[in-house]
Phi, psi and omega in degrees: 000320180297323177297331187285324179293333185297311178301319185290321179291328179286325177295312185293322179289329175292315180300318183300321189281344182266359183295145175259169171292149172297150174300337177259024179296144178234158170286175182294143183297146176259136183259131184242138170241138188236177176295168181061020180069017178272158176210167173199165175238156178220123176252106191282138179289140176306321181275000171075022179255358182198165176217143178250119182246140177239129180199144177057026182084000184241144175241133176225156175254120182247145182260153183290134174245166178289139177216152172283332184203144182070201182239135183227132179231146179219162173197102184071241183266347182281140176205141172229135179226125180225159188206107182065223180279351181267154180202162172222152180214132178225165184090005182241153178301151188073359188271184004284165179246113185240162184045059183263138177227140184291152178248000000 
């Protein structure tokens, strides 16, 4: 009986090693510090099509939008625009969040 289990265990371990990331997986959240002592976090999706932003006690998922430069994500009135370590955020309580820099 034990010999019959060995191939099953090996198959299970191999399948687990081939698992892929969930399509909604995000990178570790980035903390941004802004002027006037404001701050927010943004966790960018690993596939680059969305970001989960938390600011002013609210968390929203914003979708990738067209931009001339940098990365821009929107959802209704909410918008984050970043380029390198710099960002701005609007449409969240306590905002706008301006002159922000990743920490």
